[in-house]
Biopython code that builds the backbone (N, CA, C, O; Angstrom):
import numpy as np
from Bio.PDB.StructureBuilder import StructureBuilder

atoms = [
    (1, "MET", "N", (15.728, -16.447, 9.810)),
    (1, "MET", "CA", (15.040, -17.522, 10.493)),
    (1, "MET", "C", (13.563, -17.168, 10.685)),
    (1, "MET", "O", (12.683, -17.969, 10.369)),
    (2, "LEU", "N", (13.295, -15.968, 11.202)),
    (2, "LEU", "CA", (11.909, -15.541, 11.404)),
    (2, "LEU", "C", (11.179, -15.461, 10.072)),
    (2, "LEU", "O", (10.014, -15.847, 9.972)),
    (3, "ARG", "N", (11.864, -14.958, 9.046)),
    (3, "ARG", "CA", (11.260, -14.845, 7.722)),
    (3, "ARG", "C", (10.855, -16.219, 7.196)),
    (3, "ARG", "O", (9.754, -16.377, 6.667)),
    (4, "GLU", "N", (11.724, -17.208, 7.333)),
    (4, "GLU", "CA", (11.418, -18.547, 6.837)),
    (4, "GLU", "C", (10.229, -19.158, 7.581)),
    (4, "GLU", "O", (9.408, -19.851, 6.979)),
    (5, "ARG", "N", (10.139, -18.904, 8.877)),
    (5, "ARG", "CA", (8.978, -19.410, 9.649)),
    (5, "ARG", "C", (7.695, -18.737, 9.184)),
    (5, "ARG", "O", (6.653, -19.381, 9.063)),
    (6, "ALA", "N", (7.782, -17.436, 8.925)),
    (6, "ALA", "CA", (6.594, -16.715, 8.444)),
    (6, "ALA", "C", (6.165, -17.258, 7.087)),
    (6, "ALA", "O", (4.979, -17.493, 6.856)),
    (7, "TRP", "N", (7.134, -17.460, 6.182)),
    (7, "TRP", "CA", (6.800, -17.986, 4.857)),
    (7, "TRP", "C", (6.223, -19.389, 4.941)),
    (7, "TRP", "O", (5.285, -19.717, 4.214)),
    (8, "ALA", "N", (6.771, -20.221, 5.815)),
    (8, "ALA", "CA", (6.250, -21.586, 5.978)),
    (8, "ALA", "C", (4.814, -21.541, 6.490)),
    (8, "ALA", "O", (3.966, -22.306, 6.031)),
    (9, "GLY", "N", (4.538, -20.645, 7.441)),
    (9, "GLY", "CA", (3.173, -20.513, 7.958)),
    (9, "GLY", "C", (2.203, -20.044, 6.886)),
    (9, "GLY", "O", (1.077, -20.535, 6.802)),
    (10, "LEU", "N", (2.642, -19.089, 6.063)),
    (10, "LEU", "CA", (1.783, -18.619, 4.968)),
    (10, "LEU", "C", (1.555, -19.718, 3.935)),
    (10, "LEU", "O", (0.462, -19.837, 3.381)),
    (11, "GLU", "N", (2.577, -20.515, 3.680)),
    (11, "GLU", "CA", (2.425, -21.610, 2.716)),
    (11, "GLU", "C", (1.439, -22.653, 3.248)),
    (11, "GLU", "O", (0.609, -23.158, 2.492)),
    (12, "ARG", "N", (1.523, -22.977, 4.537)),
    (12, "ARG", "CA", (0.548, -23.923, 5.136)),
    (12, "ARG", "C", (-0.867, -23.362, 5.033)),
    (12, "ARG", "O", (-1.806, -24.091, 4.711)),
    (13, "TRP", "N", (-1.019, -22.065, 5.306)),
    (13, "TRP", "CA", (-2.333, -21.432, 5.229)),
    (13, "TRP", "C", (-2.864, -21.487, 3.799)),
    (13, "TRP", "O", (-4.028, -21.820, 3.577)),
    (14, "LEU", "N", (-1.999, -21.157, 2.818)),
    (14, "LEU", "CA", (-2.408, -21.207, 1.419)),
    (14, "LEU", "C", (-2.865, -22.608, 1.046)),
    (14, "LEU", "O", (-3.894, -22.767, 0.390)),
    (15, "ARG", "N", (-2.124, -23.616, 1.449)),
    (15, "ARG", "CA", (-2.472, -25.005, 1.120)),
    (15, "ARG", "C", (-3.754, -25.451, 1.833)),
    (15, "ARG", "O", (-4.482, -26.302, 1.321)),
    (16, "SER", "N", (-4.033, -24.879, 3.011)),
    (16, "SER", "CA", (-5.281, -25.230, 3.697)),
    (16, "SER", "C", (-6.484, -24.654, 2.952)),
    (16, "SER", "O", (-7.570, -25.233, 2.970)),
    (17, "LEU", "N", (-6.282, -23.503, 2.295)),
    (17, "LEU", "CA", (-7.356, -22.903, 1.508)),
    (17, "LEU", "C", (-7.548, -23.622, 0.178)),
    (17, "LEU", "O", (-8.665, -23.721, -0.329)),
    (18, "HIS", "N", (-6.451, -24.122, -0.380)),
    (18, "HIS", "CA", (-6.463, -24.757, -1.702)),
    (18, "HIS", "C", (-5.701, -26.079, -1.630)),
    (18, "HIS", "O", (-4.549, -26.138, -2.058)),
    (19, "PRO", "N", (-6.313, -27.141, -1.103)),
    (19, "PRO", "CA", (-5.603, -28.426, -0.939)),
    (19, "PRO", "C", (-5.038, -28.981, -2.245)),
    (19, "PRO", "O", (-4.070, -29.741, -2.222)),
    (20, "GLU", "N", (-5.629, -28.611, -3.382)),
    (20, "GLU", "CA", (-5.112, -29.101, -4.659)),
    (20, "GLU", "C", (-3.708, -28.571, -4.954)),
    (20, "GLU", "O", (-3.055, -29.048, -5.882)),
    (21, "LEU", "N", (-3.239, -27.604, -4.187)),
    (21, "LEU", "CA", (-1.883, -27.076, -4.360)),
    (21, "LEU", "C", (-0.864, -27.794, -3.479)),
    (21, "LEU", "O", (0.287, -27.366, -3.396)),
    (22, "ALA", "N", (-1.264, -28.863, -2.833)),
    (22, "ALA", "CA", (-0.401, -29.540, -1.855)),
    (22, "ALA", "C", (0.966, -29.904, -2.417)),
    (22, "ALA", "O", (1.959, -29.813, -1.696)),
    (23, "ARG", "N", (1.049, -30.310, -3.667)),
    (23, "ARG", "CA", (2.329, -30.748, -4.236)),
    (23, "ARG", "C", (2.970, -29.699, -5.149)),
    (23, "ARG", "O", (3.997, -29.969, -5.771)),
    (24, "VAL", "N", (2.383, -28.526, -5.232)),
    (24, "VAL", "CA", (2.950, -27.468, -6.080)),
    (24, "VAL", "C", (4.033, -26.737, -5.289)),
    (24, "VAL", "O", (3.814, -26.309, -4.155)),
    (25, "ARG", "N", (5.213, -26.603, -5.913)),
    (25, "ARG", "CA", (6.335, -25.934, -5.248)),
    (25, "ARG", "C", (6.130, -24.420, -5.318)),
    (25, "ARG", "O", (5.795, -23.882, -6.374)),
    (26, "VAL", "N", (6.330, -23.743, -4.202)),
    (26, "VAL", "CA", (6.310, -22.277, -4.179)),
    (26, "VAL", "C", (7.711, -21.830, -4.569)),
    (26, "VAL", "O", (8.677, -22.087, -3.850)),
    (27, "SER", "N", (7.814, -21.163, -5.703)),
    (27, "SER", "CA", (9.136, -20.803, -6.216)),
    (27, "SER", "C", (9.556, -19.376, -5.883)),
    (27, "SER", "O", (10.752, -19.083, -5.850)),
    (28, "HIS", "N", (8.597, -18.478, -5.635)),
    (28, "HIS", "CA", (8.941, -17.083, -5.378)),
    (28, "HIS", "C", (8.110, -16.548, -4.214)),
    (28, "HIS", "O", (6.956, -16.924, -4.011)),
    (29, "ARG", "N", (8.738, -15.671, -3.473)),
    (29, "ARG", "CA", (8.065, -14.989, -2.364)),
    (29, "ARG", "C", (8.582, -13.556, -2.352)),
    (29, "ARG", "O", (9.692, -13.289, -2.812)),
    (30, "TRP", "N", (7.798, -12.656, -1.839)),
    (30, "TRP", "CA", (8.271, -11.291, -1.677)),
    (30, "TRP", "C", (7.581, -10.681, -0.482)),
    (30, "TRP", "O", (6.512, -11.128, -0.066)),
    (31, "SER", "N", (8.195, -9.672, 0.056)),
    (31, "SER", "CA", (7.622, -8.968, 1.196)),
    (31, "SER", "C", (8.239, -7.577, 1.237)),
    (31, "SER", "O", (9.217, -7.300, 0.544)),
    (32, "GLY", "N", (7.678, -6.738, 2.028)),
    (32, "GLY", "CA", (8.199, -5.388, 2.165)),
    (32, "GLY", "C", (7.201, -4.488, 2.846)),
    (32, "GLY", "O", (6.152, -4.932, 3.313)),
    (33, "ARG", "N", (7.531, -3.258, 2.893)),
    (33, "ARG", "CA", (6.652, -2.276, 3.526)),
    (33, "ARG", "C", (5.439, -2.013, 2.647)),
    (33, "ARG", "O", (5.487, -2.132, 1.423)),
    (34, "ILE", "N", (4.371, -1.659, 3.303)),
    (34, "ILE", "CA", (3.135, -1.319, 2.609)),
    (34, "ILE", "C", (2.826, 0.137, 2.919)),
    (34, "ILE", "O", (2.812, 0.539, 4.082)),
    (35, "GLY", "N", (2.576, 0.931, 1.875)),
    (35, "GLY", "CA", (2.224, 2.331, 2.078)),
    (35, "GLY", "C", (0.817, 2.448, 2.652)),
    (35, "GLY", "O", (-0.143, 1.966, 2.051)),
    (36, "MET", "N", (0.694, 3.079, 3.800)),
    (36, "MET", "CA", (-0.593, 3.207, 4.483)),
    (36, "MET", "C", (-0.910, 4.687, 4.696)),
    (36, "MET", "O", (-0.010, 5.522, 4.787)),
    (37, "THR", "N", (-2.189, 4.990, 4.771)),
    (37, "THR", "CA", (-2.636, 6.330, 5.138)),
    (37, "THR", "C", (-3.497, 6.224, 6.388)),
    (37, "THR", "O", (-3.991, 5.145, 6.716)),
    (38, "ALA", "N", (-3.674, 7.323, 7.076)),
    (38, "ALA", "CA", (-4.421, 7.319, 8.333)),
    (38, "ALA", "C", (-5.880, 6.912, 8.147)),
    (38, "ALA", "O", (-6.489, 6.371, 9.069)),
    (39, "ASP", "N", (-6.448, 7.165, 6.968)),
    (39, "ASP", "CA", (-7.854, 6.821, 6.750)),
    (39, "ASP", "C", (-8.026, 5.604, 5.838)),
    (39, "ASP", "O", (-9.136, 5.323, 5.385)),
    (40, "ASP", "N", (-6.939, 4.883, 5.566)),
    (40, "ASP", "CA", (-6.956, 3.664, 4.755)),
    (40, "ASP", "C", (-7.371, 3.875, 3.303)),
    (40, "ASP", "O", (-7.745, 2.916, 2.627)),
    (41, "LEU", "N", (-7.312, 5.097, 2.816)),
    (41, "LEU", "CA", (-7.597, 5.370, 1.411)),
    (41, "LEU", "C", (-6.318, 5.857, 0.742)),
    (41, "LEU", "O", (-5.588, 6.656, 1.327)),
    (42, "PRO", "N", (-6.031, 5.391, -0.477)),
    (42, "PRO", "CA", (-4.823, 5.844, -1.160)),
    (42, "PRO", "C", (-4.923, 7.303, -1.572)),
    (42, "PRO", "O", (-5.969, 7.937, -1.437)),
    (43, "VAL", "N", (-3.824, 7.814, -2.072)),
    (43, "VAL", "CA", (-3.784, 9.167, -2.616)),
    (43, "VAL", "C", (-3.315, 9.086, -4.059)),
    (43, "VAL", "O", (-2.399, 8.331, -4.384)),
    (44, "VAL", "N", (-3.940, 9.858, -4.907)),
    (44, "VAL", "CA", (-3.599, 9.938, -6.324)),
    (44, "VAL", "C", (-3.749, 11.393, -6.709)),
    (44, "VAL", "O", (-4.837, 11.958, -6.589)),
    (45, "GLY", "N", (-2.686, 12.002, -7.163)),
    (45, "GLY", "CA", (-2.818, 13.399, -7.535)),
    (45, "GLY", "C", (-1.548, 13.973, -8.122)),
    (45, "GLY", "O", (-0.504, 13.321, -8.126)),
    (46, "PRO", "N", (-1.640, 15.187, -8.616)),
    (46, "PRO", "CA", (-0.458, 15.839, -9.204)),
    (46, "PRO", "C", (0.487, 16.331, -8.109)),
    (46, "PRO", "O", (0.056, 16.704, -7.018)),
    (47, "VAL", "N", (1.774, 16.325, -8.421)),
    (47, "VAL", "CA", (2.776, 16.884, -7.518)),
    (47, "VAL", "C", (2.589, 18.399, -7.520)),
    (47, "VAL", "O", (2.593, 19.011, -8.588)),
    (48, "PRO", "N", (2.427, 19.015, -6.359)),
    (48, "PRO", "CA", (2.225, 20.463, -6.310)),
    (48, "PRO", "C", (3.325, 21.212, -7.069)),
    (48, "PRO", "O", (4.516, 20.967, -6.877)),
    (49, "GLY", "N", (2.896, 22.120, -7.924)),
    (49, "GLY", "CA", (3.828, 22.897, -8.716)),
    (49, "GLY", "C", (4.281, 22.210, -9.996)),
    (49, "GLY", "O", (4.995, 22.808, -10.801)),
    (50, "HIS", "N", (3.873, 20.958, -10.191)),
    (50, "HIS", "CA", (4.256, 20.192, -11.392)),
    (50, "HIS", "C", (3.025, 19.417, -11.871)),
    (50, "HIS", "O", (2.940, 18.202, -11.691)),
    (51, "GLU", "N", (2.095, 20.113, -12.467)),
    (51, "GLU", "CA", (0.804, 19.511, -12.828)),
    (51, "GLU", "C", (0.910, 18.338, -13.805)),
    (51, "GLU", "O", (-0.036, 17.562, -13.940)),
    (52, "ASP", "N", (2.049, 18.201, -14.487)),
    (52, "ASP", "CA", (2.199, 17.089, -15.422)),
    (52, "ASP", "C", (2.952, 15.904, -14.800)),
    (52, "ASP", "O", (3.282, 14.945, -15.497)),
    (53, "VAL", "N", (3.225, 15.971, -13.485)),
    (53, "VAL", "CA", (3.861, 14.868, -12.756)),
    (53, "VAL", "C", (2.884, 14.419, -11.674)),
    (53, "VAL", "O", (2.497, 15.204, -10.809)),
    (54, "TRP", "N", (2.495, 13.165, -11.733)),
    (54, "TRP", "CA", (1.514, 12.623, -10.788)),
    (54, "TRP", "C", (2.122, 11.523, -9.938)),
    (54, "TRP", "O", (3.150, 10.948, -10.299)),
    (55, "TYR", "N", (1.498, 11.232, -8.825)),
    (55, "TYR", "CA", (1.932, 10.150, -7.949)),
    (55, "TYR", "C", (0.720, 9.313, -7.532)),
    (55, "TYR", "O", (-0.420, 9.777, -7.556)),
    (56, "ILE", "N", (0.997, 8.101, -7.161)),
    (56, "ILE", "CA", (-0.005, 7.175, -6.634)),
    (56, "ILE", "C", (0.642, 6.530, -5.420)),
    (56, "ILE", "O", (1.754, 6.013, -5.528)),
    (57, "GLY", "N", (-0.012, 6.541, -4.280)),
    (57, "GLY", "CA", (0.588, 5.947, -3.088)),
    (57, "GLY", "C", (-0.425, 5.649, -2.011)),
    (57, "GLY", "O", (-1.606, 5.978, -2.121)),
    (58, "GLY", "N", (0.072, 5.012, -0.964)),
    (58, "GLY", "CA", (-0.759, 4.707, 0.194)),
    (58, "GLY", "C", (-1.901, 3.758, -0.127)),
    (58, "GLY", "O", (-3.018, 3.946, 0.355)),
    (59, "CYS", "N", (-1.635, 2.751, -0.927)),
    (59, "CYS", "CA", (-2.710, 1.837, -1.351)),
    (59, "CYS", "C", (-3.085, 0.819, -0.273)),
    (59, "CYS", "O", (-3.981, 0.001, -0.482)),
    (60, "CYS", "N", (-2.417, 0.863, 0.860)),
    (60, "CYS", "CA", (-2.784, 0.061, 2.034)),
    (60, "CYS", "C", (-2.845, -1.438, 1.727)),
    (60, "CYS", "O", (-3.723, -2.144, 2.222)),
    (61, "GLY", "N", (-1.915, -1.911, 0.914)),
    (61, "GLY", "CA", (-1.858, -3.331, 0.599)),
    (61, "GLY", "C", (-2.694, -3.745, -0.591)),
    (61, "GLY", "O", (-2.768, -4.933, -0.905)),
    (62, "HIS", "N", (-3.330, -2.791, -1.264)),
    (62, "HIS", "CA", (-4.186, -3.104, -2.407)),
    (62, "HIS", "C", (-3.659, -2.477, -3.698)),
    (62, "HIS", "O", (-4.429, -2.238, -4.628)),
    (63, "GLY", "N", (-2.368, -2.213, -3.760)),
    (63, "GLY", "CA", (-1.796, -1.519, -4.898)),
    (63, "GLY", "C", (-1.966, -2.250, -6.215)),
    (63, "GLY", "O", (-2.269, -1.633, -7.236)),
    (64, "LEU", "N", (-1.774, -3.555, -6.200)),
    (64, "LEU", "CA", (-1.911, -4.312, -7.441)),
    (64, "LEU", "C", (-3.343, -4.236, -7.959)),
    (64, "LEU", "O", (-3.568, -4.021, -9.150)),
    (65, "ALA", "N", (-4.295, -4.411, -7.074)),
    (65, "ALA", "CA", (-5.704, -4.380, -7.484)),
    (65, "ALA", "C", (-6.135, -2.995, -7.946)),
    (65, "ALA", "O", (-6.935, -2.871, -8.874)),
    (66, "LEU", "N", (-5.618, -1.969, -7.316)),
    (66, "LEU", "CA", (-6.036, -0.607, -7.639)),
    (66, "LEU", "C", (-5.234, 0.027, -8.777)),
    (66, "LEU", "O", (-5.627, 1.071, -9.297)),
    (67, "SER", "N", (-4.119, -0.588, -9.168)),
    (67, "SER", "CA", (-3.234, 0.065, -10.135)),
    (67, "SER", "C", (-3.903, 0.309, -11.484)),
    (67, "SER", "O", (-3.614, 1.317, -12.129)),
    (68, "VAL", "N", (-4.772, -0.566, -11.922)),
    (68, "VAL", "CA", (-5.445, -0.361, -13.211)),
    (68, "VAL", "C", (-6.355, 0.862, -13.138)),
    (68, "VAL", "O", (-6.338, 1.702, -14.037)),
    (69, "ALA", "N", (-7.144, 0.964, -12.077)),
    (69, "ALA", "CA", (-8.034, 2.117, -11.916)),
    (69, "ALA", "C", (-7.226, 3.401, -11.765)),
    (69, "ALA", "O", (-7.572, 4.427, -12.350)),
    (70, "HIS", "N", (-6.145, 3.347, -10.978)),
    (70, "HIS", "CA", (-5.308, 4.533, -10.803)),
    (70, "HIS", "C", (-4.686, 4.955, -12.127)),
    (70, "HIS", "O", (-4.669, 6.141, -12.456)),
    (71, "GLY", "N", (-4.178, 3.996, -12.882)),
    (71, "GLY", "CA", (-3.565, 4.311, -14.168)),
    (71, "GLY", "C", (-4.545, 4.966, -15.120)),
    (71, "GLY", "O", (-4.202, 5.926, -15.810)),
    (72, "ALA", "N", (-5.769, 4.450, -15.159)),
    (72, "ALA", "CA", (-6.795, 5.034, -16.031)),
    (72, "ALA", "C", (-7.119, 6.458, -15.596)),
    (72, "ALA", "O", (-7.280, 7.342, -16.437)),
    (73, "HIS", "N", (-7.216, 6.684, -14.297)),
    (73, "HIS", "CA", (-7.522, 8.018, -13.784)),
    (73, "HIS", "C", (-6.411, 9.009, -14.131)),
    (73, "HIS", "O", (-6.681, 10.111, -14.608)),
    (74, "VAL", "N", (-5.173, 8.615, -13.891)),
    (74, "VAL", "CA", (-4.042, 9.507, -14.163)),
    (74, "VAL", "C", (-3.928, 9.775, -15.661)),
    (74, "VAL", "O", (-3.708, 10.914, -16.073)),
    (75, "ALA", "N", (-4.077, 8.733, -16.475)),
    (75, "ALA", "CA", (-4.002, 8.929, -17.930)),
    (75, "ALA", "C", (-5.081, 9.899, -18.406)),
    (75, "ALA", "O", (-4.796, 10.795, -19.200)),
    (76, "ALA", "N", (-6.319, 9.728, -17.929)),
    (76, "ALA", "CA", (-7.406, 10.629, -18.331)),
    (76, "ALA", "C", (-7.110, 12.063, -17.894)),
    (76, "ALA", "O", (-7.342, 13.008, -18.648)),
    (77, "ALA", "N", (-6.600, 12.218, -16.681)),
    (77, "ALA", "CA", (-6.299, 13.558, -16.186)),
    (77, "ALA", "C", (-5.187, 14.209, -17.001)),
    (77, "ALA", "O", (-5.278, 15.389, -17.342)),
    (78, "LEU", "N", (-4.146, 13.458, -17.313)),
    (78, "LEU", "CA", (-3.034, 14.015, -18.087)),
    (78, "LEU", "C", (-3.449, 14.363, -19.515)),
    (78, "LEU", "O", (-2.905, 15.288, -20.119)),
    (79, "LEU", "N", (-4.416, 13.614, -20.049)),
    (79, "LEU", "CA", (-4.902, 13.881, -21.403)),
    (79, "LEU", "C", (-6.015, 14.928, -21.431)),
    (79, "LEU", "O", (-6.482, 15.319, -22.501)),
    (80, "GLY", "N", (-6.443, 15.383, -20.230)),
    (80, "GLY", "CA", (-7.499, 16.381, -20.158)),
    (80, "GLY", "C", (-8.869, 15.833, -20.465)),
    (80, "GLY", "O", (-9.751, 16.570, -20.906)),
    (81, "GLU", "N", (-9.059, 14.548, -20.238)),
    (81, "GLU", "CA", (-10.347, 13.898, -20.495)),
    (81, "GLU", "C", (-11.029, 13.617, -19.162)),
    (81, "GLU", "O", (-10.677, 12.649, -18.488)),
    (82, "PRO", "N", (-11.984, 14.431, -18.772)),
    (82, "PRO", "CA", (-12.640, 14.222, -17.472)),
    (82, "PRO", "C", (-13.376, 12.887, -17.416)),
    (82, "PRO", "O", (-13.955, 12.426, -18.400)),
    (83, "GLU", "N", (-13.333, 12.288, -16.235)),
    (83, "GLU", "CA", (-14.022, 11.012, -16.036)),
    (83, "GLU", "C", (-15.493, 11.257, -15.755)),
    (83, "GLU", "O", (-15.874, 12.305, -15.234)),
    (84, "GLU", "N", (-16.309, 10.282, -16.103)),
    (84, "GLU", "CA", (-17.746, 10.351, -15.831)),
    (84, "GLU", "C", (-17.994, 10.195, -14.332)),
    (84, "GLU", "O", (-17.250, 9.483, -13.658)),
    (85, "GLY", "N", (-19.014, 10.841, -13.806)),
    (85, "GLY", "CA", (-19.439, 10.647, -12.425)),
    (85, "GLY", "C", (-18.583, 11.386, -11.405)),
    (85, "GLY", "O", (-17.728, 12.205, -11.740)),
    (86, "GLU", "N", (-18.850, 11.062, -10.158)),
    (86, "GLU", "CA", (-18.152, 11.693, -9.036)),
    (86, "GLU", "C", (-16.734, 11.134, -8.912)),
    (86, "GLU", "O", (-16.505, 9.960, -9.204)),
    (87, "PRO", "N", (-15.790, 11.959, -8.485)),
    (87, "PRO", "CA", (-14.428, 11.438, -8.270)),
    (87, "PRO", "C", (-14.419, 10.459, -7.096)),
    (87, "PRO", "O", (-15.215, 10.581, -6.165)),
    (88, "LEU", "N", (-13.527, 9.509, -7.154)),
    (88, "LEU", "CA", (-13.385, 8.565, -6.050)),
    (88, "LEU", "C", (-12.767, 9.284, -4.856)),
    (88, "LEU", "O", (-12.056, 10.272, -5.041)),
    (89, "PRO", "N", (-13.022, 8.811, -3.632)),
    (89, "PRO", "CA", (-12.570, 9.556, -2.450)),
    (89, "PRO", "C", (-11.056, 9.712, -2.344)),
    (89, "PRO", "O", (-10.587, 10.627, -1.667)),
    (90, "TRP", "N", (-10.282, 8.848, -2.991)),
    (90, "TRP", "CA", (-8.832, 8.959, -2.892)),
    (90, "TRP", "C", (-8.232, 9.773, -4.026)),
    (90, "TRP", "O", (-7.009, 9.869, -4.127)),
    (91, "HIS", "N", (-9.053, 10.358, -4.876)),
    (91, "HIS", "CA", (-8.534, 11.277, -5.882)),
    (91, "HIS", "C", (-8.374, 12.633, -5.205)),
    (91, "HIS", "O", (-9.185, 13.542, -5.382)),
    (92, "ARG", "N", (-7.318, 12.735, -4.437)),
    (92, "ARG", "CA", (-7.022, 13.909, -3.614)),
    (92, "ARG", "C", (-5.514, 14.086, -3.584)),
    (92, "ARG", "O", (-4.769, 13.136, -3.825)),
    (93, "SER", "N", (-5.076, 15.262, -3.297)),
    (93, "SER", "CA", (-3.649, 15.543, -3.379)),
    (93, "SER", "C", (-2.863, 15.099, -2.151)),
    (93, "SER", "O", (-1.639, 14.980, -2.220)),
    (94, "ARG", "N", (-3.526, 14.854, -1.047)),
    (94, "ARG", "CA", (-2.802, 14.387, 0.144)),
    (94, "ARG", "C", (-3.742, 13.664, 1.083)),
    (94, "ARG", "O", (-4.947, 13.912, 1.091)),
    (95, "ALA", "N", (-3.183, 12.775, 1.867)),
    (95, "ALA", "CA", (-3.949, 12.041, 2.875)),
    (95, "ALA", "C", (-4.020, 12.863, 4.149)),
    (95, "ALA", "O", (-3.169, 13.724, 4.373)),
    (96, "PRO", "N", (-5.009, 12.618, 4.982)),
    (96, "PRO", "CA", (-5.076, 13.352, 6.256)),
    (96, "PRO", "C", (-3.903, 12.963, 7.156)),
    (96, "PRO", "O", (-3.449, 11.818, 7.150)),
    (97, "ARG", "N", (-3.442, 13.900, 7.900)),
    (97, "ARG", "CA", (-2.358, 13.633, 8.850)),
    (97, "ARG", "C", (-2.945, 12.993, 10.103)),
    (97, "ARG", "O", (-4.122, 13.160, 10.423)),
    (98, "LEU", "N", (-2.087, 12.257, 10.796)),
    (98, "LEU", "CA", (-2.530, 11.694, 12.065)),
    (98, "LEU", "C", (-2.775, 12.837, 13.046)),
    (98, "LEU", "O", (-1.949, 13.744, 13.150)),
    (99, "PRO", "N", (-3.887, 12.811, 13.760)),
    (99, "PRO", "CA", (-4.201, 13.913, 14.673)),
    (99, "PRO", "C", (-3.488, 13.775, 16.015)),
    (99, "PRO", "O", (-4.105, 13.884, 17.075)),
    (100, "VAL", "N", (-2.191, 13.537, 15.952)),
    (100, "VAL", "CA", (-1.433, 13.323, 17.185)),
    (100, "VAL", "C", (-0.451, 14.469, 17.368)),
    (100, "VAL", "O", (0.370, 14.753, 16.497)),
    (101, "ARG", "N", (-0.554, 15.117, 18.516)),
    (101, "ARG", "CA", (0.354, 16.211, 18.844)),
    (101, "ARG", "C", (0.848, 16.020, 20.274)),
    (101, "ARG", "O", (0.350, 15.175, 21.018)),
    (102, "GLY", "N", (1.814, 16.805, 20.624)),
    (102, "GLY", "CA", (2.298, 16.802, 21.994)),
    (102, "GLY", "C", (3.129, 15.582, 22.330)),
    (102, "GLY", "O", (3.805, 15.033, 21.460)),
    (103, "PRO", "N", (3.086, 15.145, 23.594)),
    (103, "PRO", "CA", (3.984, 14.090, 24.058)),
    (103, "PRO", "C", (3.702, 12.715, 23.442)),
    (103, "PRO", "O", (4.561, 11.834, 23.496)),
    (104, "VAL", "N", (2.535, 12.520, 22.870)),
    (104, "VAL", "CA", (2.207, 11.223, 22.278)),
    (104, "VAL", "C", (2.919, 11.021, 20.947)),
    (104, "VAL", "O", (3.205, 9.888, 20.559)),
    (105, "ARG", "N", (3.202, 12.106, 20.252)),
    (105, "ARG", "CA", (3.807, 11.999, 18.911)),
    (105, "ARG", "C", (5.147, 11.247, 18.912)),
    (105, "ARG", "O", (5.339, 10.395, 18.045)),
    (106, "PRO", "N", (6.087, 11.514, 19.836)),
    (106, "PRO", "CA", (7.337, 10.742, 19.831)),
    (106, "PRO", "C", (7.104, 9.246, 20.066)),
    (106, "PRO", "O", (7.831, 8.410, 19.530)),
    (107, "LEU", "N", (6.108, 8.920, 20.853)),
    (107, "LEU", "CA", (5.785, 7.510, 21.085)),
    (107, "LEU", "C", (5.292, 6.858, 19.793)),
    (107, "LEU", "O", (5.689, 5.741, 19.463)),
    (108, "LEU", "N", (4.432, 7.557, 19.074)),
    (108, "LEU", "CA", (3.938, 7.047, 17.801)),
    (108, "LEU", "C", (5.095, 6.893, 16.812)),
    (108, "LEU", "O", (5.179, 5.887, 16.107)),
    (109, "ARG", "N", (5.980, 7.880, 16.758)),
    (109, "ARG", "CA", (7.139, 7.817, 15.859)),
    (109, "ARG", "C", (8.003, 6.603, 16.199)),
    (109, "ARG", "O", (8.437, 5.887, 15.297)),
    (110, "ALA", "N", (8.259, 6.360, 17.487)),
    (110, "ALA", "CA", (9.064, 5.207, 17.909)),
    (110, "ALA", "C", (8.385, 3.905, 17.528)),
    (110, "ALA", "O", (9.054, 2.957, 17.116)),
    (111, "TYR", "N", (7.067, 3.843, 17.658)),
    (111, "TYR", "CA", (6.307, 2.644, 17.282)),
    (111, "TYR", "C", (6.432, 2.376, 15.787)),
    (111, "TYR", "O", (6.705, 1.247, 15.379)),
    (112, "VAL", "N", (6.234, 3.406, 14.967)),
    (112, "VAL", "CA", (6.339, 3.254, 13.512)),
    (112, "VAL", "C", (7.757, 2.854, 13.124)),
    (112, "VAL", "O", (7.938, 1.986, 12.271)),
    (113, "ASP", "N", (8.763, 3.471, 13.735)),
    (113, "ASP", "CA", (10.152, 3.116, 13.441)),
    (113, "ASP", "C", (10.446, 1.674, 13.822)),
    (113, "ASP", "O", (11.168, 0.981, 13.104)),
    (114, "THR", "N", (9.901, 1.214, 14.938)),
    (114, "THR", "CA", (10.086, -0.178, 15.361)),
    (114, "THR", "C", (9.461, -1.132, 14.368)),
    (114, "THR", "O", (10.056, -2.156, 14.031)),
    (115, "LEU", "N", (8.256, -0.806, 13.891)),
    (115, "LEU", "CA", (7.618, -1.658, 12.886)),
    (115, "LEU", "C", (8.475, -1.728, 11.626)),
    (115, "LEU", "O", (8.629, -2.802, 11.043)),
    (116, "GLY", "N", (9.028, -0.607, 11.204)),
    (116, "GLY", "CA", (9.888, -0.594, 10.027)),
    (116, "GLY", "C", (11.136, -1.426, 10.240)),
    (116, "GLY", "O", (11.568, -2.144, 9.339)),
    (117, "SER", "N", (11.716, -1.334, 11.425)),
    (117, "SER", "CA", (12.913, -2.125, 11.736)),
    (117, "SER", "C", (12.598, -3.619, 11.723)),
    (117, "SER", "O", (13.377, -4.418, 11.202)),
    (118, "LEU", "N", (11.469, -3.988, 12.290)),
    (118, "LEU", "CA", (11.056, -5.405, 12.282)),
    (118, "LEU", "C", (10.836, -5.888, 10.863)),
    (118, "LEU", "O", (11.223, -7.007, 10.524)),
    (119, "ALA", "N", (10.221, -5.063, 10.027)),
    (119, "ALA", "CA", (9.959, -5.452, 8.633)),
    (119, "ALA", "C", (11.269, -5.676, 7.885)),
    (119, "ALA", "O", (11.373, -6.602, 7.080)),
    (120, "ARG", "N", (12.270, -4.836, 8.144)),
    (120, "ARG", "CA", (13.560, -5.000, 7.455)),
    (120, "ARG", "C", (14.239, -6.296, 7.869)),
    (120, "ARG", "O", (14.916, -6.928, 7.058)),
    (121, "HIS", "N", (14.065, -6.699, 9.130)),
    (121, "HIS", "CA", (14.714, -7.913, 9.613)),
    (121, "HIS", "C", (13.968, -9.182, 9.236)),
    (121, "HIS", "O", (14.538, -10.271, 9.304)),
    (122, "THR", "N", (12.711, -9.067, 8.843)),
    (122, "THR", "CA", (11.953, -10.259, 8.483)),
    (122, "THR", "C", (11.757, -10.386, 6.983)),
    (122, "THR", "O", (11.186, -11.374, 6.522)),
    (123, "CYS", "N", (12.211, -9.418, 6.215)),
    (123, "CYS", "CA", (12.013, -9.453, 4.758)),
    (123, "CYS", "C", (13.254, -9.953, 4.054)),
    (123, "CYS", "O", (13.271, -10.049, 2.827)),
]
sb = StructureBuilder()
sb.init_structure("model")
sb.init_model(0)
sb.init_chain("A")
sb.init_seg("    ")
for serial, (resi, resn, name, xyz) in enumerate(atoms, 1):
    if name == "N":
        sb.init_residue(resn, " ", resi, " ")
    sb.init_atom(name, np.array(xyz, "f"), 0.0, 1.0, " ", f" {name:<3s}", serial, name[0])
structure = sb.get_structure()
C-alpha cells in the first residue's frame, strides 16, 4: 500500500515536469537500496590480495551515470594502460568509515537497520 502511494506520487511529479507524458502509461518501476558512503563518493578498486578482481560500489544513487566511467577506469587498470591526468577522488580502495564510536554507534546501527527495514517493506 505504501509502495503504491509512493509510486503514484512519483508519477504525478514526473507528469508535472513533463506534461506531454500525461497519457503515457508507466509500465515498469523499480526500487531498492542505494549503496552510500560517508563522504558521498563511490569506491572503485582492486579486491585486496586479488589484483585482477575489482569492485565498484557506493555510487550514492548515481550508479547508472557513473558506470561508463567506472568501466573504462577498471578496464584500463586491468589492461595496464594508465589513464591521462589525475585520478578521480573515488579511485580508492575503500571509503572512509563513519567517525562514530562509543555509545552513539549502536544508535546509528539501529537507525541504519530501521531504514533498511522500511526500504524492504516499501519496495
